N, C-alpha and C positions, 0 to 999 in steps of 0.2 A: 604349365605353370599351375601349380595347383592352390586351391585356396587357403589349406594349411602355409602352404609356404610364403605365401603372401600376406597374411596375417603376423608370422613369426618375423619374416623380413622388415613389415611396419613397426612392429614391436622393437626390433632393435634398433633400427634407426630413431624410433621417437623417444628410446631411453636417453637418446642421446641432447633430446632439447633440454637446456636447461629452465625454459618457461614450464615444461612437463615432470620436471623430477623423474624419476627412475621409474618407465615405465613397462620395462620389460616384462616383471613379474606378474603383470596380466596376462601374460600367457598362459600362467597356470588355470585350473579351471576353478569358476568361481565357487563350486563346492568346497574344492580345499583352502580358498582366501577363507572361505566361512570358518571351516576347523581352524582354520591358522589363526584369524581374529579372534577376540572376546565377543559376545554377543554383549549389542548395543545396550546400554542400561536407557531402558525408554523411561526410568525414573529420575534418570538424571540429564535427560534430553531438556533443550528448551530452544525456541525458535519465534522468529520476531517474521510477520507478514505485514509488508505496506502497502497499502489500497493510497495509490497517487488517484489523485482526482484531477484529470486535466483541464484546464481550461478557466479554475478559479472557482470553487463551490459557493455556492448565495448561500453565508453560514446565517444569516441573518434569517432566512427561512426554512435552513434545517433545524437549528434549536435556537428556539425563540423565548425570550423574556414576558412572561404574560401577567404579571402583579399590574393593576389597574396603568399606573404611570407609564410604566416600559409600553403595554399594548397600548396606550395612546398616542401616545409620539410616533410607533412603529404605524399603525393606521394612517397617521397622519402623513406619514412621508412616502406608504407604498399604494395607497389608493386615495386617487386625485381629485374624489366627490369628499373623502372625509372632515375638511374643513368649511364645507358650505360653500365653497366657490364652484363655478361652473368649470371644474378642471378640464383639461384634454388628457388623453389617453387611458391607458386599460388599468384595471387596478389589479396589481399583486400581490394584495396582502391575503392573507390566510386570516380564514376563520375563528372566530373563539370556540373553545374545547367544549364539546358537547352539542355543537354544530352537526344536526345532522345531514348528513349527502344527499342532495338533489340532482337525481338520478335523470332529472330533465334537463338541466343545466348543460350548458355547451361542455363537451369531454376537456379534461386538463384542467378548466378553470377553480377556483377555490371553492365553489359555492359546488361543484358534481365531488370535489375531494371530501367534504364537509369539516368540519373541526379537526383543529390542530393536538397532537395528545400528550394529554400533563405528563411530566416524570418527577417524580420525588427525590426530595436532596437533604443533606444533613443539617441546614442551614447554617455552614459556615459564617462567622462573622460578616466576611465582605457581600455575603448574599442572602442575610437577614432580609426577612420582609420581602424578598424575592420570590416568585415562581418561575415555573419553566417546563416547555413544552417541546414535541419534535415535529419535523411535519407528517400531514394525516398517512403519507402513504411510507412512514418509518415505524408502522404499527408492529412487526415483529421486531424488530430491534428495538423498541420502546419494551415488548416482553424481557428480552435477553436484560436490558438494563435492570428493569424493575425486579428480574430476579438475584441479581448481586453480578452480572455477570460482564458487565459494559459500565462505562464512563463517559463524560463529557468533559473534556479542555476545553476553555473558554479562551477566547481572543487570544491565542498565539501566532506568531509572526515573527521573521528574519529581524535582529535586532542588534545590535553592537556593544548596545547599554540600555538601562531603562534611561526611557525619553520624554520628557513632559512634551505637553502641545505647543510648550514657550517657547522650546530648546526646539521642537520640528518647526514652529514657524519661524524663528528669529535665525536658523544652520548655525544654531552655536553650540550644539553638538554631532557625534560622529552616528549616519545613518547608513541603513545596506545601499548599494551601489547601485542605480538604476531602478530602482521602485516601480512598480505596476507595467513591468513590461513579463510578456509572457514568457519568452525563453530563457531570460536571465532571471526572474523570482523561481523559475523551475530550477536552475541551477543552484541558486543561493539557499532555496530549502532543501535540496539535495547535500549540496556541498559547501555551503557558505560563501562563494564565491560566484559573480554571473558567469555567464555564457564562455568558456571556453575554460572550464577547470577539467581536471583528468583525474578525479576519486572524490569521494561523495563518504558520507558519515556513516552510513553502512557498510562500505568496504572497510571503513578505517577499523571498525569492529571485528569486521571479519578478519581482519588480519591480527589484531590483539587473540581472536578466541579460537582461530584456526589450528592451531598447536597441538590443542586438545580434542583435537577433529583426528579419525581414523587410526585409533591407538589398534596395532597387532596387523596392520596390513602389509607392514613393513616397508620393503622399496617404494609398493604401491602407493603408500601414504599422501607421500608427496601431492599426486596427483589430484587423489580425494579431499584433501585439504586445500589443494588453491583452486579447484575446480566445483566442489561441492559446497563449498561453507555458503557463496553468495550464487542466488540462482534467480533465474525471472523468466516462468512463462510466460513465452511472447515478446514484444519488446521491453528492453528493460530503460533503465534511466543512469547519470552517473552516479545515483546512489549509492549502488550495488558495488562500484570500482574502488579498488583499495591499492595501495602500492605493491603487496605480492599477491593475495587473492585474486583470481583473474574473475569475472561476474560470469557466469555459464547462463547463455541464452539457449532455452531449449522451446521445442512448441508446445503448443496449448493440447496437444493431443500425443506425442512422441515426442521422443529426443533428438537433435538434427543430426544427420548422420549424413556421408557419401552414399547418395541412392537416396532407397525407400523399401520397405520391406527388404531387406536382404539382396538387392539388385540396385542394377541403371540401367533405367530404360527397362526395366522387367527383364534384365539381363544378369544371373551371378556371375557367368565369367568377368563380363566387363566389368563389374562391379568391383571384382580379384586384381584385375588389370590397373585399374586407374588405382587403386588403393599399392599396388606394387609399383606405381608411376612415385603416388605423393610419398613413402617413405624411402625414394632415393635422396642421396646427401643433397642438403639447402644449395637450393637453386642462387648463380650470381646475382641475381634480378631480385632487386629488395620488394619490389611487388610480388613477384610469381613466389618469392622465399616467405613471404608472410603469407600469401593464401594457403601454400602450403604448411605452414604452422598450423595455421586454423583449421584445416582438414585433419591434420595429424590430431590433432588437441582432440576433435570431436571423434572421430575413430576409438581413439582412448578413452574416452568417457563412456561411449556407447559401448563398449568392452568390458568397462565397471558395472554402470548401472543399468544399461539396456535388459541383460538377462534378467535382472531383480524388481526392474521396475511391474508394478503389479497389472494389470491390464483393466482397461476402462469398465470394461465386465466380464463375468463367468462364475459364477458361484454367487457367493451373497457377499457384496462388496457395498458398502453406506455410501459411495459416493456413484454411484449410478442404480437406474431402475432395473430391476431382473429382466436379465436376457436382451438387454439395448444394448447395443455395441456403437451407435451411432450419436455420440450426444450432441449433435447438431439439433435432433429430433425428440430427445431426451424431457421428457415432463419435469424429471429434477434439477433442470437447468433453464428452466423457462420461468418468465413473470408475466403477470398481465401489465399488458399497456392499459393507463390511465389513458389516454389519446384513443385509441382504437377500440379499446377492450378484448384485443386478441391476446393469445398466447404467445410469448415472442420468444427465441433464443436469448441466452442471457451470456455476452462473451465474459464477464467477469466471474460468472458460476463456473464456466469452464477452466478458466485460468486457477481458479481455488481449487479447482478439484486436480490440478495435476500439482498444486502444492502439494494436497494430501496424499498422493498416489507418491510422490517423491521422498514425502517424509517415512511414508512407507518400505518404498524401498530400501530405506538405511538398516529397517527392521530385519524387512525379507533376505537382507545382504548381507547383516553381519557387517555392516561397514565402518560402525564405531565413531558416525557422527553424534557429535554431544551438543555441538550449537549450530546453527543454521540460519540464514537471512532471506527473506524472498522477498520479491517487490512483482504488484501486480496492477493493475492500473485499469482506469475507466476514463472514455474521453466524452466531450459535450454539453462541460458546464460551462463553458464561453457564452454567458446569456444575457447577451445585450440586448435582444430581440426574443421575442413570442417565449418569454420566461416563464409565463405559466406550463404551458405546453412541455416545454426541454428539461425545465428544472425538475417536474412532476416525472416524467419519462426518467430520467435519471438517479432519481429518488427511490423508484419502484424497482430499478436494476440495482441499486447499492442495498436497497433493505432484502431482496431475494437472495443476493446475494451473502451477505454476512451471516442471514439464519439458513442456509443452506452451507455456510463452511460450519456454522456452530454445531449443527448437526452431525455431518461429517465425523469432525474431531468428535463427538459424544461417543460415536462408535465403532472406531478404529478398530483394525485387528488386533492391536496390541492392545486395546482397553480406551477408555476414556483419556483424551489429550489435551481436552481444552485446558487443562491447570499448565501444559508446559508449549505451548501457543498463546502468544499474544498477537493481535491484528490490530492495526491501527491505520487512520485515515492520514493521507497529507493532500494539500493543495497549493500550487504555486501562492495563493493570495485568496483572500474574501473578497466580496462585492461591496457596491456600496449602500448605505439605506436607502437614498435617495431612488425613486422613480424616473429611468430619463424617456416613460411614457409608453414602455411595453417589454421593459428590462430592469439592467441595471450596469454600470460599468464595473473597473478595477479598482479593487479595495485594496487594503494591505491584512489586518491580523482577520484572522477566522475560526469556528470552532470544530473541534475536532473529536472522532469519536475512538476511546479503545474497547477493545472484546477480547475476554479471554475471564479462564478460570483463575489467575492468579491477579485480576485487576481489582482491585477495593473499589467494587460498584455501587450503583445508586447513588449516584452523587456529581457534583459538576465542580473541577476543579478551574484555577487558573480566576480571575475574576472578569464577571461578564460585565459588559461597558455599559455606563448609565447612559440610557438614550434621551434625546431631544428631540424636540421639533425644528426645522430649518429654517432660517430666514429665507427672501425671494432668492438670494443669494446662494441659499443652498450654505449654510453656514452653522456653528453650533457651538452652544454655550457649553456645551457638556466638555470635559476634560479630556474622556477617552474618542470625540469623534471629531475625524478633521474636514474636508471642505468636500462636500456630496456624502456628509455621512461613513467616510472611510475609516474602520476599527483603527485608531492606534493602539497596536500590541499592547498588552500588560506581560504577558510571556514571552518568554525567547524560545526560539526553534532548538538553541541550545540545552534550555532547561525539560524540555520536552525527550530532548536524545539521552541526556542525563540519566532521566528516570529510568525509560526503558535500557540501557545501557547497563545500569545497577542493576535491575532487574538478572539479566542475561549474565553475570556475574564478573563485569570488570569493575576495577578498582577504581576509586576517585582519582585519583593520580592518573591513571589511564585514561578514563574521561577528560580531565583537564588537559590532556596533551593533544586529543583529537578533536576538541570542539573548541574554536579558534577563539570566541567569544565569552565563554561558559566563566573566566578568572574575572569579568565586570562585573558580574553578578554575586550578592552576597551569598557566600558559603551556605547560610542556614535555607535558602531560597532554593538550591540546585536541584532537590530530592524531591518533584510536585506532590508525591503522597499518594497517586494513583496505583500503584503498584506493591503489592500484598508484599 
């Protein structure tokens, strides 16, 4: 059995799989496909990249209100000694802007980090008289923000409708189910339903956008549309799954395929034999058939994208250091740990490197993808303890990863693509304003970052909460703060999603159909204004 026969047999059987569409034309050489398809118009290309921060990022120490009143309340709640009492616990209050870093202080502590980094804003009416800053380790993100390519969205979270504190305390209005639960709120952020949902709003957008993709690929278009519209390097979430698109999970270094490097256990003939086996008629056993389907799809995607996926290095690539084929030791993918002072590999940067390579594969292979949705992630944000060390480490990773991606997009082989790619953060919830002794507990609303050339930058959108000093039982007289200082969201995830989806080209009607709570908010507030 030759590899050629095995491949042909696989493609013949894969063509019969409804989930893959007609895959037989993949037997054509990709050069023929390139001539058959129209050159992908990079000018008409747009992509969303969700950076999900798993664990619940502490928004209070990511984007801070620094006007005098807000800062006083912030320090009162985060530094046990702030109110002149012999309080116990560790201070997790960052230091005022302009405070020099004390390199003799303990690694990871606020004193070692220095002061927060001020950011400008246009003084919208809801923020009149307020001042803002970022975490001391977000220096590169601060520069991108100040250049106009990034913005902040304050106090956003899942909502059924606008909810007052009185309504929340009286349980007189609907609210999202299973608040403060990691798994359920991850799912709610991504799909608007607690754990158990089968599709997310990123995938639903993909369902609506995929018809415009892969023009010119003929019968191979179905595979490209369903498998290359929504993609996640590494492990993805429910956010990318749709009713029609099948979220494609790829490796952080290469595509997932049968075996590796063209073989199984180093043997090309063994791989060919296994491919022949996988291309047989579907098995009666449901588990075997499902596995068979997955492997066939992976092989078909590899046949389509693999030959045009640019290498990690080789020649002048913007995403890696010259001559460095090992991303795990590439200084471009490394950050400096604020705790140890060492240069460490950044897993977020590696995922974003793969996103850049996949975007360029569209150009190199003339695949005609006009709209794509990506998801990457960074964990470690569940900072109940060791907040100073753990959150600082995550901020250093986030800062380096976003700055790396901004730089790479500006130097892509097809030219500067920062106007065509919008990157935004999400997390299952924020954290409480109150210090629990050495960290922070689960909250609700949170502040997020949006980055890209199409962003109306240098602005804090939404409404930053009014801070207050809690009572002995950690209750607050602010209308925006619940028990322990959890933010009551003033902006919904639906509005966040609407603004991003509108930029991607979806209509108000289409977005209303896939964002279940959007109709409960005044139409004039659907578009939050952070996209050009």
